[in-house]
Backbone as CSV, one residue per row, in Angstrom:
resi,resn,N_x,N_y,N_z,CA_x,CA_y,CA_z,C_x,C_y,C_z
1,UNK,15.719,22.444,-5.985,15.270,22.171,-7.016,13.932,21.578,-7.259
2,UNK,13.027,22.149,-7.787,11.554,21.945,-8.151,11.824,20.642,-8.742
3,UNK,10.594,19.860,-8.763,10.371,18.744,-9.672,9.604,19.017,-11.019
4,UNK,9.995,18.605,-11.817,9.082,18.880,-13.257,7.726,18.991,-13.074
5,UNK,7.018,19.870,-13.752,5.640,20.198,-13.700,5.045,20.121,-15.031
6,UNK,4.376,19.237,-15.642,3.539,19.176,-16.621,1.950,19.213,-16.720
7,UNK,1.284,19.126,-17.669,-0.382,18.930,-17.506,-0.811,17.620,-17.501
8,UNK,0.032,16.903,-17.764,-0.631,15.219,-17.017,-0.312,14.982,-15.976
9,UNK,0.960,15.942,-15.482,1.489,15.312,-14.143,0.042,15.898,-13.292
10,UNK,-0.258,17.200,-13.739,-1.437,17.845,-12.678,-2.545,17.521,-12.946
11,UNK,-3.062,16.401,-14.092,-4.370,15.761,-14.389,-4.036,14.543,-13.283
12,UNK,-3.003,14.508,-13.194,-2.893,12.984,-11.977,-3.251,13.382,-10.875
13,UNK,-2.268,14.057,-10.729,-2.448,14.708,-9.176,-4.140,15.069,-8.969
14,UNK,-4.402,15.964,-9.435,-5.890,16.086,-9.187,-6.678,15.594,-8.671
15,UNK,-6.506,14.106,-8.754,-7.517,12.935,-8.245,-6.417,11.640,-7.799
16,UNK,-6.118,11.387,-6.490,-5.505,10.565,-6.225,-5.881,9.385,-6.450
17,UNK,-6.682,8.770,-6.907,-7.667,7.547,-7.387,-6.770,7.240,-8.915
18,UNK,-6.812,8.582,-9.560,-6.376,8.481,-11.144,-4.929,8.056,-11.071
19,UNK,-3.915,8.772,-10.135,-2.674,8.464,-9.823,-2.649,7.120,-9.272
20,UNK,-3.328,6.222,-8.767,-2.988,5.067,-8.115,-2.960,4.601,-9.152
21,UNK,-4.356,4.717,-10.066,-4.643,3.744,-11.361,-3.834,3.504,-12.319
22,UNK,-3.297,5.244,-12.443,-2.037,4.912,-13.609,-0.624,4.096,-13.081
23,UNK,-0.160,4.418,-11.500,0.904,3.808,-11.285,0.533,2.073,-11.370
24,UNK,-0.722,2.100,-10.941,-0.965,0.193,-10.914,-0.670,-0.040,-12.426
25,UNK,-1.301,0.357,-13.528,-1.046,0.402,-14.986,0.551,0.012,-15.157
26,UNK,1.322,0.694,-14.780,2.601,0.741,-15.070,3.119,-0.212,-14.571
27,UNK,2.720,-0.362,-12.874,3.470,-1.936,-12.327,3.309,-3.037,-13.153
28,UNK,1.756,-3.165,-13.480,1.617,-4.472,-14.420,2.072,-4.665,-15.454
29,UNK,2.534,-3.699,-16.003,3.188,-3.572,-17.677,4.473,-4.164,-17.032
30,UNK,5.403,-3.332,-16.057,6.536,-3.714,-16.024,7.154,-5.117,-15.468
31,UNK,5.631,-5.716,-14.657,5.910,-7.014,-14.016,5.720,-8.094,-15.111
32,UNK,4.885,-7.602,-16.139,4.701,-8.619,-17.149,5.646,-8.641,-18.202
33,UNK,6.211,-7.873,-18.284,7.602,-7.788,-18.950,8.545,-8.395,-18.380
34,UNK,8.744,-8.176,-17.145,10.062,-9.026,-16.662,9.630,-10.420,-16.065
35,UNK,8.342,-10.914,-16.139,8.165,-12.522,-16.024,8.146,-12.852,-17.461
36,UNK,8.025,-12.118,-18.483,7.951,-12.744,-20.221,9.352,-12.717,-20.495
37,UNK,10.131,-11.917,-19.918,11.655,-11.831,-20.282,12.344,-13.190,-19.539
38,UNK,12.015,-13.401,-18.272,12.701,-14.199,-17.491,12.246,-15.757,-17.890
39,UNK,10.779,-15.829,-17.975,10.467,-17.397,-18.856,10.704,-17.509,-20.283
40,UNK,10.766,-16.328,-21.097,10.733,-16.939,-22.563,11.951,-16.643,-22.633
41,UNK,13.273,-15.263,-21.966,14.380,-15.318,-22.646,15.476,-15.999,-22.271
42,UNK,15.484,-15.811,-20.344,16.130,-16.656,-19.790,15.648,-18.148,-19.284
43,UNK,14.817,-18.580,-20.204,14.445,-20.027,-19.758,14.192,-20.401,-18.635
44,UNK,13.592,-19.359,-17.643,13.089,-19.879,-16.360,12.054,-20.475,-16.138
45,UNK,12.028,-21.903,-15.313,10.509,-22.384,-15.671,9.460,-21.345,-14.918
46,UNK,8.314,-21.422,-15.455,7.315,-20.412,-14.394,6.757,-20.763,-12.959
47,UNK,7.253,-21.797,-12.969,6.952,-21.982,-11.294,8.412,-21.806,-10.379
48,UNK,8.868,-22.174,-10.958,10.511,-21.622,-10.433,10.388,-19.841,-10.177
49,UNK,10.092,-19.285,-11.068,9.669,-17.608,-11.214,9.053,-17.634,-10.290
50,UNK,7.909,-18.114,-10.398,7.304,-17.596,-9.064,7.823,-18.069,-7.858
51,UNK,8.186,-19.195,-7.576,8.787,-19.748,-6.530,9.902,-18.358,-5.768
52,UNK,10.599,-17.891,-6.981,11.925,-16.810,-6.331,11.578,-15.424,-6.350
53,UNK,10.035,-15.333,-6.701,9.298,-14.095,-6.468,8.865,-14.069,-4.932
54,UNK,8.445,-14.800,-4.757,7.974,-15.059,-3.148,8.624,-15.462,-2.038
55,UNK,9.971,-16.141,-2.803,11.134,-15.861,-1.534,11.099,-14.604,-1.343
56,UNK,11.653,-13.972,-2.636,12.073,-12.399,-2.509,11.222,-11.181,-1.709
57,UNK,10.414,-10.830,-2.680,9.825,-9.687,-3.010,8.555,-10.388,-2.030
58,UNK,7.870,-11.651,-1.993,6.980,-11.700,-0.972,7.519,-11.696,0.654
59,UNK,8.785,-11.937,1.000,8.920,-11.951,2.083,9.041,-10.170,2.706
60,UNK,9.650,-9.493,1.577,9.564,-8.224,1.729,8.162,-7.613,2.112
61,UNK,7.218,-8.315,1.189,5.808,-8.004,1.541,5.448,-7.734,2.607
62,UNK,5.864,-9.090,3.081,5.264,-9.186,4.635,5.971,-8.336,5.766
63,UNK,7.146,-8.433,5.593,7.785,-7.466,6.365,7.740,-5.826,6.444
64,UNK,8.036,-5.538,5.108,8.059,-3.958,4.632,6.538,-3.984,5.108
65,UNK,5.684,-4.339,4.409,4.461,-4.197,4.321,3.740,-3.988,5.415
66,UNK,4.057,-4.517,6.329,3.679,-4.861,7.844,3.927,-3.341,8.226
67,UNK,5.235,-3.073,8.438,6.104,-1.932,9.031,5.081,-0.783,8.606
68,UNK,4.977,-0.550,7.033,4.215,0.472,6.408,2.962,0.579,7.054
69,UNK,1.991,-0.114,7.032,0.804,-0.698,7.485,0.611,0.137,8.886
70,UNK,1.670,-0.236,9.595,1.905,0.187,11.394,2.268,1.703,11.110
71,UNK,2.986,2.324,10.183,3.215,3.457,9.962,2.343,4.401,9.617
72,UNK,1.214,3.653,9.059,0.040,4.484,8.510,-0.613,5.168,9.184
73,UNK,-0.625,4.612,10.610,-1.623,4.652,11.541,-1.065,6.229,12.199
74,UNK,0.061,6.473,12.663,0.429,7.735,13.733,0.301,8.776,12.058
75,UNK,0.692,8.336,10.837,0.518,9.374,10.140,-1.105,9.963,9.995
76,UNK,-2.105,8.886,9.949,-3.067,9.334,9.936,-3.886,10.237,11.241
77,UNK,-2.979,9.632,12.411,-3.375,10.124,13.623,-2.922,11.755,13.350
78,UNK,-1.938,11.917,12.916,-1.381,13.216,12.981,-2.294,14.100,11.870
79,UNK,-2.576,13.734,10.922,-3.292,14.323,9.869,-4.625,15.059,10.683
80,UNK,-5.325,13.795,11.445,-6.524,14.065,12.327,-6.385,15.027,13.268
81,UNK,-5.459,14.633,14.030,-5.138,15.952,15.057,-4.691,17.252,14.747
82,UNK,-4.085,17.227,13.396,-3.819,18.590,13.008,-5.324,19.441,12.395
83,UNK,-6.210,18.419,12.251,-7.367,19.287,11.686,-8.690,19.446,12.819
84,UNK,-8.105,18.468,14.100,-8.885,19.003,15.091,-8.550,19.592,16.561
85,UNK,-7.420,19.740,16.505,-7.023,20.479,17.765,-7.115,22.069,17.370
86,UNK,-7.132,22.855,18.308,-7.387,24.046,18.641,-6.216,24.885,18.656
87,UNK,-5.501,24.622,19.377,-4.440,25.207,19.754,-3.076,25.512,18.922
88,UNK,-2.795,26.715,18.217,-1.837,26.593,17.307,-0.479,26.164,17.608
89,UNK,0.066,26.268,18.297,1.532,25.393,19.000,0.906,24.280,18.374
90,UNK,0.117,23.200,18.990,0.166,22.131,18.671,-0.604,21.410,17.479
91,UNK,-1.127,22.363,16.903,-1.696,22.218,15.505,-0.126,22.329,14.421
92,UNK,0.601,23.023,14.979,1.765,23.438,14.209,2.864,21.820,14.267
93,UNK,2.789,21.849,15.656,3.888,20.310,15.399,3.267,18.830,15.096
94,UNK,1.434,18.957,14.509,1.304,17.803,14.162,1.002,17.886,12.439
95,UNK,1.998,19.197,12.094,2.316,19.462,10.762,3.500,19.826,10.604
96,UNK,4.574,19.844,11.427,6.052,19.562,11.171,6.699,19.239,11.019
97,UNK,7.937,19.034,11.363,9.041,18.148,10.762,9.013,17.017,11.129
98,UNK,8.911,16.305,12.323,8.653,15.193,12.564,7.263,14.253,11.815
99,UNK,6.404,14.977,12.474,4.778,14.562,11.818,4.936,14.318,10.414
100,UNK,5.583,15.337,9.925,5.427,15.380,8.094,6.446,14.146,7.683
101,UNK,7.216,14.089,8.471,8.461,13.221,8.015,7.916,11.329,7.910
102,UNK,6.961,11.700,9.278,6.316,10.114,9.224,5.279,10.212,8.192
103,UNK,4.350,11.189,7.972,3.117,10.986,6.907,3.997,11.054,5.572
104,UNK,5.058,11.405,5.060,5.785,11.133,3.932,6.433,10.148,4.022
105,UNK,6.853,9.157,5.052,7.543,7.965,4.946,6.237,6.768,4.901
106,UNK,5.145,7.408,5.524,4.185,6.189,5.223,3.421,6.159,3.752
107,UNK,3.361,7.294,3.279,2.515,7.536,2.078,3.813,6.787,1.193
108,UNK,5.217,6.969,1.143,5.996,5.991,0.321,5.874,4.757,0.547
109,UNK,6.301,4.346,1.745,6.258,3.100,1.851,4.505,2.178,1.656
110,UNK,3.953,2.586,1.891,2.324,2.186,1.582,2.383,2.144,-0.094
111,UNK,2.569,3.077,-0.702,2.819,2.989,-2.204,3.664,1.867,-2.493
112,UNK,5.097,1.818,-1.881,5.785,0.628,-2.344,5.236,-0.889,-2.013
113,UNK,4.501,-0.930,-0.785,3.587,-2.066,-0.918,2.339,-2.644,-1.602
114,UNK,2.000,-1.325,-2.111,0.903,-1.470,-3.226,1.239,-2.039,-4.485
115,UNK,2.273,-1.344,-4.789,3.220,-1.665,-6.251,3.556,-3.186,-6.110
116,UNK,4.147,-3.864,-4.805,4.640,-4.630,-4.640,3.956,-6.154,-4.883
117,UNK,2.357,-5.825,-4.042,1.599,-6.773,-4.298,0.467,-6.848,-5.513
118,UNK,0.454,-5.669,-6.086,0.092,-5.858,-7.525,1.301,-6.265,-8.583
119,UNK,2.741,-6.194,-8.238,3.406,-7.184,-8.981,3.596,-8.526,-8.614
120,UNK,3.262,-8.956,-7.499,3.166,-10.568,-6.796,2.185,-10.952,-7.774
121,UNK,0.781,-10.325,-7.607,-0.606,-10.879,-7.830,-0.423,-10.653,-9.503
122,UNK,-0.050,-9.761,-10.353,0.341,-10.241,-11.539,1.041,-11.444,-12.301
123,UNK,1.929,-11.189,-11.574,3.126,-12.688,-12.202,2.495,-13.793,-11.605
124,UNK,1.856,-14.062,-10.422,0.982,-15.400,-10.055,0.115,-15.551,-11.193
125,UNK,-0.598,-14.571,-11.495,-1.689,-14.746,-12.413,-1.457,-15.147,-13.810
126,UNK,-0.293,-14.097,-14.103,0.296,-14.819,-15.323,0.888,-15.902,-15.586
127,UNK,1.690,-16.530,-14.094,2.333,-17.961,-14.677,0.620,-18.949,-14.564
128,UNK,-0.303,-18.327,-13.796,-1.382,-19.224,-13.818,-1.932,-19.612,-15.457
129,UNK,-1.760,-18.594,-16.199,-2.362,-18.853,-17.429,-1.374,-19.902,-18.208
130,UNK,0.046,-19.867,-17.831,1.229,-20.659,-18.573,0.909,-21.885,-18.430
131,UNK,1.492,-22.075,-17.015,1.220,-23.663,-16.620,0.113,-24.429,-16.659
132,UNK,-0.350,-25.320,-16.541,-1.188,-26.413,-16.753,-2.298,-26.470,-15.405
133,UNK,-3.097,-26.378,-15.177,-3.765,-26.243,-13.850,-4.827,-27.634,-13.981
134,UNK,-4.774,-28.342,-12.886,-5.880,-29.361,-12.933,-6.860,-28.666,-11.755
135,UNK,-8.040,-29.506,-11.873,-9.468,-28.956,-11.126,-9.244,-28.579,-9.987
136,UNK,-8.440,-29.112,-8.935,-8.253,-29.172,-7.914,-7.309,-27.422,-7.555
137,UNK,-6.713,-26.909,-8.667,-6.032,-25.764,-8.111,-6.701,-24.506,-8.500
138,UNK,-8.277,-25.083,-8.847,-9.020,-23.722,-9.061,-9.182,-23.004,-8.063
139,UNK,-9.518,-23.965,-6.801,-10.166,-23.026,-5.326,-8.941,-22.143,-4.791
140,UNK,-7.559,-22.979,-4.568,-6.501,-22.231,-4.345,-6.251,-20.510,-5.308
141,UNK,-6.560,-20.866,-6.510,-5.964,-19.905,-7.200,-7.267,-18.596,-6.844
142,UNK,-8.725,-18.942,-6.743,-9.507,-18.037,-6.479,-9.500,-17.788,-4.836
143,UNK,-9.227,-18.213,-4.371,-8.691,-18.127,-2.770,-7.819,-16.914,-2.614
144,UNK,-6.291,-17.175,-3.535,-5.674,-16.128,-3.723,-5.687,-15.053,-4.180
145,UNK,-6.801,-14.923,-5.628,-6.814,-13.333,-6.345,-7.609,-12.924,-5.463
146,UNK,-8.496,-13.767,-4.578,-9.961,-12.842,-3.849,-8.790,-12.006,-2.651
147,UNK,-8.141,-12.609,-1.918,-7.268,-12.246,-1.135,-6.309,-10.802,-1.537
148,UNK,-5.653,-11.143,-2.516,-5.046,-9.980,-3.004,-5.629,-9.009,-3.725
149,UNK,-6.786,-9.522,-3.976,-7.852,-8.141,-4.294,-8.085,-7.397,-3.104
150,UNK,-8.281,-8.131,-2.299,-8.873,-7.561,-0.744,-7.523,-6.778,-0.435
151,UNK,-6.158,-7.319,-0.133,-5.297,-6.266,-0.112,-4.739,-5.125,-1.049
152,UNK,-5.049,-5.426,-1.818,-4.752,-3.970,-3.223,-5.619,-2.822,-2.965
153,UNK,-6.890,-3.390,-2.681,-8.123,-1.940,-2.407,-7.330,-1.730,-1.105
154,UNK,-7.575,-2.556,0.045,-7.137,-2.324,1.359,-5.794,-1.255,1.676
155,UNK,-4.598,-1.708,0.908,-3.444,-0.751,0.989,-3.459,0.300,0.123
156,UNK,-4.573,0.387,-0.847,-4.665,1.661,-1.871,-5.641,2.483,-1.000
157,UNK,-6.358,2.010,-0.419,-7.495,3.182,0.428,-6.576,3.812,1.351
158,UNK,-5.623,2.771,2.251,-4.856,3.532,3.335,-3.804,4.462,2.422
159,UNK,-3.255,4.439,1.302,-2.141,5.050,1.145,-2.901,6.346,0.352
160,UNK,-4.372,6.382,0.049,-5.088,7.735,-0.391,-5.490,8.328,0.862
161,UNK,-5.938,8.044,1.733,-6.272,8.603,2.931,-4.861,9.140,3.659
162,UNK,-3.418,8.618,3.324,-2.429,9.188,3.652,-2.031,10.085,2.835
163,UNK,-1.884,10.138,1.518,-1.804,11.193,0.810,-2.288,12.286,0.174
164,UNK,-3.725,12.163,0.750,-4.455,13.088,0.446,-4.436,14.193,1.170
165,UNK,-5.230,15.306,0.883,-4.581,16.769,1.566,-5.919,16.667,2.903
166,UNK,-6.430,16.293,2.587,-7.753,16.368,3.744,-7.717,15.349,4.687
167,UNK,-8.356,15.601,6.097,-8.164,14.378,7.298,-9.223,13.549,6.593
168,UNK,-9.013,12.548,7.612,-9.915,11.151,7.537,-11.779,11.375,7.750
169,UNK,-12.374,10.503,7.664,-13.429,11.001,7.943,-13.468,10.699,9.683
170,UNK,-13.060,10.281,10.565,-12.904,9.871,11.729,-13.072,11.688,12.292
171,UNK,-12.037,12.380,11.743,-11.786,13.684,12.445,-12.949,14.657,12.183
172,UNK,-13.638,14.423,10.852,-14.883,15.170,10.814,-16.219,14.533,11.550
173,UNK,-15.922,13.389,12.108,-17.438,12.630,12.886,-16.789,12.912,14.102
174,UNK,-15.764,13.031,14.804,-15.388,12.929,16.014,-15.005,14.290,16.697
175,UNK,-13.796,15.097,15.928,-13.481,16.151,15.928,-13.178,16.401,17.854
176,UNK,-12.549,15.306,18.227,-11.944,15.169,19.980,-10.780,14.529,19.564
177,UNK,-9.585,15.757,19.785,-8.181,15.110,19.859,-8.051,14.081,20.470
178,UNK,-8.529,13.858,21.913,-8.311,12.842,22.814,-9.209,11.118,22.361
179,UNK,-10.312,11.792,21.856,-10.897,10.437,21.203,-10.400,9.693,20.217
180,UNK,-9.696,10.633,19.193,-8.719,10.553,17.968,-7.719,9.780,18.131
181,UNK,-7.126,10.306,19.648,-5.886,9.500,19.722,-6.371,7.746,20.490
182,UNK,-7.071,8.028,21.274,-7.712,6.676,21.645,-7.853,6.174,20.814
183,UNK,-8.564,6.144,19.921,-9.118,5.320,18.488,-7.784,4.584,18.308
184,UNK,-6.880,5.465,18.037,-5.665,5.068,16.848,-4.685,4.181,17.935
185,UNK,-5.070,4.621,19.205,-3.898,3.915,19.801,-4.634,2.597,20.241
186,UNK,-6.096,2.071,20.337,-6.675,1.150,20.160,-6.280,0.282,18.737
187,UNK,-6.318,0.696,17.448,-5.917,0.079,16.517,-4.755,-0.325,16.271
188,UNK,-3.691,0.372,16.801,-2.588,0.092,16.674,-2.258,-1.123,17.487
189,UNK,-2.647,-1.340,18.926,-2.700,-2.269,19.875,-2.623,-3.432,18.891
190,UNK,-4.193,-3.393,18.383,-4.707,-4.482,17.982,-3.833,-5.046,16.931
191,UNK,-3.310,-3.851,15.354,-2.481,-4.272,14.513,-1.255,-4.819,15.005
192,UNK,-0.420,-4.266,16.020,0.580,-4.673,16.377,0.458,-6.479,16.769
193,UNK,-0.544,-6.505,17.715,-0.768,-7.855,17.929,-0.972,-8.834,16.913
194,UNK,-2.020,-8.716,16.070,-1.873,-9.321,14.688,-0.940,-9.672,14.100
195,UNK,-0.065,-8.664,13.526,1.206,-8.879,13.106,2.495,-9.686,13.702
196,UNK,2.057,-9.631,15.136,3.282,-10.431,15.945,3.109,-11.968,15.953
197,UNK,1.700,-12.010,16.103,1.080,-13.448,16.259,1.113,-14.230,14.667
198,UNK,1.472,-13.351,13.632,1.904,-14.062,12.178,3.325,-14.332,12.508
199,UNK,4.118,-13.725,12.896,5.516,-13.715,12.945,6.048,-15.134,13.445
């Protein structure tokens, strides 16, 4: 059974940035409603709500987010190899079931990670507008906001590269399957090393 097709959905899918911005708006609205309901209706203290978010969603972002970013590397490698490999048999494998499943999973997980980071960030900023802040709280707030902004842009860019139909700029500039594989291998080893150091 095919999915629903309409003009608005087609309008979003024509531009992945537009699609991501629409999704971000939806996530912002939902997280705002959830925070308002928890704080004003369930009478949960703002800082307690933020603490619970950090312990639940924050830990998931740390673990699932790391896996999703690591999974994006082979997904991008398969896309670039599909564009650069000349042999039809190997080209078919790069777009086949296994590689396609990795690419789809990487796209979905990185999309979830992006939504979770936006939810955490918006909840944090919402609580910051409710509670009374001291002058000493301004610097940590700015650092968190800047870090979250970098993460949102970074994960959004990776998701964009994974989900779009074209290969990455690496494939067009290098166009050598062995060099492409080596670059992704080195990046993967470095990223795994960084992730393991943080655990």
